C-alpha positions in Angstrom: 0.0 0.0 0.0 2.8 2.4 0.9 4.6 1.7 -2.4 1.4 2.3 -4.4 0.8 5.6 -2.6 4.4 6.7 -3.2 4.2 5.9 -6.9 1.0 8.0 -7.1 2.6 11.0 -5.4 5.6 10.7 -7.7 3.5 10.5 -10.8 1.4 13.6 -9.9 4.6 15.5 -9.0 6.0 14.9 -12.4 2.8 16.3 -14.0 3.3 19.7 -12.3 1.0 21.8 -10.2 -1.9 21.9 -12.7 -2.5 18.2 -12.0 -2.6 18.6 -8.3 -5.7 17.1 -6.6 -6.3 14.9 -3.6 -8.8 12.4 -2.3 -10.4 15.0 0.0 -11.5 17.1 -3.0 -12.5 14.1 -5.1 -14.9 12.8 -2.5 -16.2 16.1 -1.0 -17.3 18.9 -3.3 -19.0 20.8 -0.4 -16.6 23.6 0.5 -18.8 25.2 3.2 -16.7 26.0 6.3 -19.4 27.6 8.5 -23.2 27.3 8.6 -23.4 31.0 9.4 -21.6 33.7 7.4 -18.2 34.7 9.0 -16.4 37.9 8.3 -12.6 38.0 8.6 -10.4 41.1 8.5 -7.4 41.2 6.2 -4.5 43.5 5.5 -3.7 43.1 1.8 -2.3 45.5 -0.8 -0.8 44.5 -4.1 0.7 46.9 -6.7 -1.1 49.8 -5.0 -4.4 48.0 -4.9 -6.1 47.5 -1.6 -8.1 44.2 -1.2 -11.7 44.6 -2.4 -14.3 42.3 -1.0 -16.4 42.9 -4.2 -13.9 41.2 -6.5 -15.5 38.4 -8.4 -13.1 35.8 -7.1 -13.7 36.5 -3.5 -17.5 36.8 -3.9 -17.5 33.3 -5.4 -15.3 32.0 -2.6 -17.8 33.4 -0.1 -20.6 31.5 -1.9 -18.6 28.3 -1.5 -17.3 28.7 2.0 -19.5 31.2 3.8 -16.3 33.1 4.7 -16.1 36.7 3.8 -12.9 38.8 3.8 -13.1 42.5 4.7 -10.2 44.9 4.2 -8.7 46.3 7.4 -7.0 49.0 5.4 -8.3 52.3 4.2 -8.5 52.4 0.4 -6.5 55.6 0.5 -3.5 53.8 2.1 -2.0 52.0 -1.0 1.6 51.5 0.3 1.7 47.9 1.7 4.9 48.5 3.6 3.5 51.6 5.3 0.2 49.7 6.0 2.0 46.7 7.5 4.3 48.9 9.7 1.3 50.9 11.0 -0.6 47.8 11.9 2.4 46.2 13.7 3.3 49.4 15.6 -0.3 50.0 16.6 -0.7 46.5 17.8 -4.1 46.4 16.1 -3.6 43.5 13.8 -6.3 42.1 11.5 -7.2 38.4 11.4 -5.1 37.8 8.3 -2.0 39.5 7.1 -1.0 39.3 3.4 2.4 40.7 2.7 5.1 40.7 -0.1 8.0 40.2 2.4 7.8 36.8 4.1 10.8 37.5 6.3 8.8 40.3 8.0 5.9 37.9 8.6 8.3 35.3 10.0 10.0 37.9 12.3 6.6 39.0 13.5 5.7 35.4 14.1 8.8 34.6 16.1 8.1 37.7 18.2 4.6 36.3 19.0 2.5 38.4 16.5 1.5 35.5 14.2 0.0 32.1 14.9 2.3 29.1 14.2 0.4 27.0 11.6 2.1 23.6 11.8 -0.5 21.9 14.0 -3.4 23.8 12.4 -2.3 22.5 8.9 -1.8 19.0 10.2 -5.3 18.8 11.7 -7.4 21.1 9.6 -5.8 21.8 6.2 -5.6 18.5 4.3 -5.1 20.2 0.9 -2.1 22.3 2.1 -0.7 19.3 4.0 -0.9 17.1 0.9 0.7 19.9 -1.2 3.6 20.3 1.2 4.2 16.5 1.3 4.2 16.4 -2.5 6.4 19.4 -3.0 9.1 19.6 -0.3 10.8 22.4 -2.1 7.7 24.5 -1.8 7.4 23.7 1.9 10.9 25.0 2.5 9.7 28.5 1.6 7.1 28.4 4.4 9.3 27.1 7.3 10.9 29.8 9.4 14.3 29.6 11.2 12.6 28.2 14.3 11.0 25.3 12.4 7.5 26.8 12.5 5.3 27.9 9.7 3.9 31.4 10.0 2.5 32.0 6.5 1.3 30.2 3.5 3.2 31.4 0.4 1.9 32.7 -2.8 3.5 30.1 -5.2 4.6 30.6 -8.7 4.2 27.5 -11.0 7.9 27.1 -10.6 8.1 23.5 -11.8 6.3 24.3 -15.1 8.2 27.6 -15.8 11.3 29.0 -14.2 12.0 31.6 -16.9 10.0 34.8 -16.6 12.1 37.5 -18.4 14.4 37.7 -21.4 16.4 39.9 -23.7 14.3 41.6 -26.4 15.6 43.3 -29.6 14.0 45.2 -32.5 13.9 42.7 -35.3 12.7 45.4 -37.7 15.7 47.5 -36.9 18.0 44.6 -37.5 16.4 44.0 -40.9 16.5 47.7 -41.8 20.3 47.7 -41.2 20.9 44.3 -42.7 22.1 42.8 -39.3 21.8 39.4 -37.9 20.7 38.5 -34.3 23.9 38.9 -32.2 25.3 35.6 -31.0 28.1 36.9 -28.7 29.0 40.0 -26.8 31.2 41.4 -29.5 28.3 41.1 -32.0 25.9 42.5 -29.4 28.1 45.6 -28.9 28.3 46.1 -32.7 24.5 45.9 -33.0 24.0 48.5 -30.2 26.5 50.8 -32.0 24.7 50.4 -35.3 21.3 51.2 -33.6 22.9 54.3 -32.2 24.7 55.5 -35.4 22.7 54.3 -38.4 19.3 55.7 -37.9 17.2 52.5 -37.9 13.9 54.3 -37.2 14.6 56.4 -40.4 13.5 59.8 -39.1 16.9 61.4 -39.9 17.6 62.1 -36.2 20.1 60.5 -33.9 17.4 59.9 -31.3 17.7 56.1 -31.0 18.4 54.7 -27.6 20.0 51.2 -28.1 19.5 49.8 -24.6 16.8 50.9 -22.1 15.3 49.5 -18.9 12.1 50.5 -17.1 13.0 49.2 -13.6 15.5 51.4 -11.8 16.5 48.7 -9.2 17.4 46.2 -11.9 19.0 48.4 -14.5 22.6 47.8 -13.5 21.9 44.2 -12.3 20.6 43.2 -15.7 23.4 44.8 -17.6 26.2 43.2 -15.6 24.1 40.0 -15.4 24.5 39.6 -19.2 28.2 39.0 -18.5 27.3 36.4 -15.9 28.1 38.7 -13.0 26.0 38.7 -9.8 24.8 41.9 -8.3 24.0 40.6 -4.8 24.5 37.4 -2.7 24.5 34.1 -4.5 25.4 30.5 -3.9 28.4 28.8 -5.6 28.6 25.1 -4.8 27.0 25.6 -1.4 29.1 28.6 -0.5 27.6 32.1 -0.1 29.4 34.7 -2.1 28.9 38.4 -2.8 28.8 39.2 -6.5 30.5 42.6 -6.6 33.7 41.2 -4.9 34.1 38.6 -7.7 36.2 38.8 -10.9 33.2 38.5 -13.2 31.8 41.7 -11.8 35.1 43.5 -12.3 35.0 42.3 -15.9 31.4 43.4 -16.5 31.2 46.8 -15.0 33.9 48.4 -17.2 32.0 47.2 -20.3 28.7 48.7 -19.0 30.5 51.9 -18.3 31.9 52.0 -21.8 28.4 51.4 -23.3 26.9 54.2 -21.3 29.8 56.6 -22.2 29.2 55.8 -25.9 25.5 56.5 -25.7 24.4 52.9 -26.1 22.5 52.9 -22.8 19.5 55.2 -22.0 21.0 58.4 -20.5 18.0 58.4 -18.1 18.1 54.7 -17.2 18.1 55.5 -13.5 15.3 58.0 -13.7 13.1 57.0 -16.6 10.7 54.9 -14.4 8.3 52.1 -15.0 6.6 53.7 -18.0 9.9 53.8 -19.9 9.3 50.7 -22.0 6.0 52.1 -23.3 7.6 55.5 -24.1 10.6 53.9 -25.9 8.5 51.6 -28.1 5.6 53.9 -28.9 8.0 56.7 -29.9 10.1 54.3 -32.0 13.4 55.1 -30.2 14.1 52.0 -28.1 16.1 49.1 -29.5 16.9 46.5 -26.7 15.6 45.7 -23.2 15.4 42.9 -20.7 11.8 42.4 -19.5 8.9 40.1 -18.9 8.0 37.7 -21.7 4.3 38.0 -21.3 3.9 41.7 -21.2 6.7 42.7 -23.6 5.6 40.4 -26.3 2.2 42.1 -26.3 3.6 45.1 -28.1 3.7 43.1 -31.3 -0.1 43.0 -31.2 -0.6 46.6 -30.3 -2.8 48.1 -33.1 -2.0 51.7 -32.4 1.7 51.0 -32.4 1.4 49.0 -35.7 -0.4 52.0 -37.3 2.7 54.1 -36.5 5.1 51.5 -37.7 3.7 48.5 -39.6 7.0 46.7 -39.6 7.5 46.9 -35.8 8.7 43.6 -34.4 10.1 43.0 -30.9 11.6 39.5 -30.5 13.2 37.7 -27.6 16.6 36.3 -28.4 19.1 34.1 -26.6 21.4 36.2 -24.4 24.6 36.9 -26.3 27.4 34.5 -25.3 30.2 35.8 -23.0 33.2 33.5 -22.8 31.2 30.8 -24.5 28.1 30.9 -22.3 24.7 32.8 -22.3 23.5 34.4 -19.1 20.1 35.7 -18.4 20.0 37.8 -15.2 16.7 36.4 -14.1 15.3 33.4 -12.3 11.7 33.1 -11.2 11.5 32.5 -7.5 9.3 29.7 -6.2 7.1 32.2 -4.2 6.4 35.8 -3.6 4.9 36.8 -0.3 1.9 35.1 1.2 -0.5 35.3 4.1 -0.7 34.2 7.7 -2.9 34.3 10.8 -2.2 37.1 13.3 -2.1 36.4 17.0 -5.2 38.7 17.3 -7.4 36.3 15.4 -10.1 34.7 17.5 -10.8 31.7 15.3 -7.6 30.3 13.7 -9.2 27.0 12.9 -11.8 28.7 10.7 -9.1 30.8 9.0 -6.8 27.9 8.2 -9.8 26.0 6.7 -10.4 29.0 4.5 -6.8 29.1 3.5 -7.0 25.4 2.7 -9.9 26.1 0.4 -7.5 27.9 -2.0 -5.5 24.7 -2.3 -8.6 22.6 -3.2 -9.6 21.9 -6.8 -12.2 24.6 -6.8 -10.0 27.2 -5.1 -7.1 26.4 -7.5 -9.4 27.0 -10.5 -11.0 30.1 -9.0 -7.6 31.7 -8.2 -6.2 31.2 -11.7 -9.3 31.3 -14.0 -12.1 33.0 -12.1 -15.7 31.9 -12.5 -16.8 29.6 -15.3 -19.2 31.3 -17.6 -17.9 34.7 -16.6 -14.1 35.0 -16.9 -13.5 31.6 -18.5 -15.1 28.7 -20.4 -14.2 25.3 -21.6 -14.0 23.9 -25.1 -15.3 20.4 -26.2 -12.1 18.8 -24.9 -12.4 20.5 -21.5 -9.5 22.9 -22.1 -10.1 26.3 -20.4 -9.9 29.6 -22.2 -10.7 33.1 -21.1 -13.9 34.8 -22.3 -14.2 38.0 -24.3 -14.8 39.8 -21.0 -11.1 39.2 -20.3 -9.6 39.1 -23.8 -11.5 41.9 -25.5 -12.0 44.5 -22.7 -11.9 48.0 -24.1 -8.8 49.9 -23.0 -7.4 47.1 -20.9 -5.2 44.1 -21.5 -6.2 40.7 -20.2 -3.9 40.7 -17.2 -5.5 44.0 -16.0 -8.9 42.5 -16.3 -8.0 39.4 -14.4 -6.5 41.5 -11.6 -9.5 43.8 -11.5 -11.5 40.6 -10.7 -9.2 39.5 -7.9 -7.4 36.7 -9.8 -3.8 36.0 -8.9 -4.0 38.3 -5.9 -1.0 37.9 -3.6 -2.1 35.4 -0.9 -1.5 31.8 0.0 -2.4 30.0 -3.2 -0.7 28.3 -6.2 -0.4 29.6 -9.7 -1.2 27.5 -12.8 1.2 28.5 -15.6 -1.5 27.6 -18.1 -3.3 30.8 -17.0 -0.4 32.9 -18.5 -0.4 30.9 -21.7 -4.1 31.4 -22.1 -4.0 35.2 -22.1 -0.5 35.8 -23.4 0.9 35.7 -26.9 1.9 32.2 -28.0 5.3 33.7 -28.7 5.8 34.6 -25.1 5.3 30.9 -24.2 7.7 29.8 -26.9 10.4 32.2 -25.8 9.9 31.4 -22.1 10.3 27.7 -22.8 13.3 28.4 -25.0 15.1 30.1 -22.1 14.2 27.3 -19.8 15.1 24.5 -22.1 18.5 26.0 -22.9 19.3 26.8 -19.3 19.8 30.5 -19.9 18.3 31.5 -16.5 20.7 32.0 -13.7 20.3 30.2 -10.4 17.3 31.0 -8.2 17.8 33.6 -5.5 19.1 31.8 -2.4 16.6 31.1 0.3 17.8 32.4 3.6 15.9 31.8 6.9 17.0 34.1 9.7 16.5 34.0 13.4 15.1 37.3 14.9 18.6 38.3 16.1 20.1 37.5 12.7 17.3 39.4 10.9 18.0 42.6 12.8 21.7 42.4 11.9 21.0 41.5 8.3 18.5 44.3 7.9 21.0 46.9 9.2 24.1 45.7 7.4 22.4 44.7 4.2 20.6 48.0 3.8 23.9 49.9 4.2 25.7 47.6 1.8 22.9 47.8 -0.8 22.8 51.6 -0.6 26.6 51.7 -1.1 26.5 49.4 -4.1 23.6 51.2 -5.8 25.3 54.5 -5.1 28.7 53.5 -6.5 27.2 51.5 -9.5 25.3 54.6 -10.6 28.4 56.8 -10.1 30.6 54.4 -12.1 28.1 54.1 -15.0 27.3 57.8 -15.1 31.1 58.6 -15.0 31.0 60.5 -11.6 33.6 58.0 -10.2 36.4 56.2 -12.0 35.9 52.5 -11.6 39.5 51.4 -11.6 40.5 54.1 -9.1 37.5 53.6 -6.7 36.7 49.9 -6.8 39.1 48.9 -4.0 37.8 51.7 -1.9 34.3 50.4 -2.4 35.4 47.0 -1.3 37.0 48.5 1.8 33.8 50.4 2.5 31.5 47.3 2.3 33.9 45.3 4.4 33.8 48.0 7.1 30.0 48.0 6.9 30.0 44.3 7.8 30.2 42.3 4.6 32.1 39.4 6.3 29.5 39.2 9.1 26.5 39.2 6.7 28.1 36.5 4.6 28.6 34.3 7.7 25.0 34.9 8.7 23.7 34.2 5.2 25.8 31.0 5.2 24.2 29.8 8.4 20.7 30.8 7.1 21.3 29.0 3.9 22.6 25.8 5.6 19.7 25.9 7.9 17.3 25.5 5.0 19.3 22.7 3.4 19.6 20.6 6.5 
């Protein structure tokens, strides 16, 4: 019997998250948790949007479970960090806390502010329990340094797709100039030079910006990452290292500096902001960027953009090889944030049952697809697809519509990668799978689990080191500081700030997870 059960678990694991189900859901389709309606308060803000109890997804969940969530946050308070800090400092915690930073939830839990979930899951959450047993790697994300679980993560469909972003280039510009897709860094540099100097947009002006990036925090990371350099802490054969102290970083930064000096990088790359991609492409001045497959590919189907330039084509390419290997400075993490039960909650059992609902067959479907007949339908073969309400909403893309209905909200749930394939351009899927199949993605960000004492030290030291790195990186790229003359001083500075200590702490935190 044990062998048969093990074989079943293994077979389901190999099929990926979308095949997850369990005997509980197969036998019991009644998801009602309470005979009388129960209202639970929640602190939850995502991308500036405060949780809305009227979202389609949560209204349907209420019909199923008789559990209603009510925002504990004013709709005018859209900064989740500020909202979280205010709730903690006031001591007035809601029943449920959803947050993008799991370490903060864990620290609050180890300080007594969150309910440990281990026993609750074992006794009252069969879906979550089965999920953790089936995917030990996912469970690692949820276990704090003290061995307790204080939050249920928001899981990406990591087994199905680890690649989320890639390098995009203007194919129409390459064609205009008679150039091939660059295969190595020398070719890539020549293409950027040609984009700068040979007027590929044909307007007679030298207004082309070969490389641009819309995320300030990743601008330098992605550029040095193309050379295989790490911008932060990473793992090398089980050893924690700090990227900027390594030789590859010392090789990469001078190249990035040269590119900027020669006008190959957006002169406003550190100030352009999140709307930079839209500006660059709609004004026909941007040539190359590193960005999300799903959203960036969508520009190829933009009717207004095509009217301006019917030959517009933005394609994802393999990262140009550096020393014989391609590097993509991106790896999708297994999870991002999640939710837990605060110590102020009066009925943790009811709450954990509600959280377990989202790991049921119905909850899984609802979280990823919404309500059948409204946001999605099925074809004759049972394959799901989004309705016109999602795919043809005036003035909005499909992802915006899904989020407006509460789908994929940051909470303890599990993503189905099929959802992204259903609304995204098929090319986005093709390119994502190309990156994954060829191993272009860099290793996943290390999972560190800190004790409260370690967390305090790490927060202080890491913030100072990060500020020093961001400051010097910008000065080096912008030419305010000479890299060769100031690099060793930078290393001395981060060492004085406590680099050795934080590496030691990170090593312990990493080993703790692996044991």
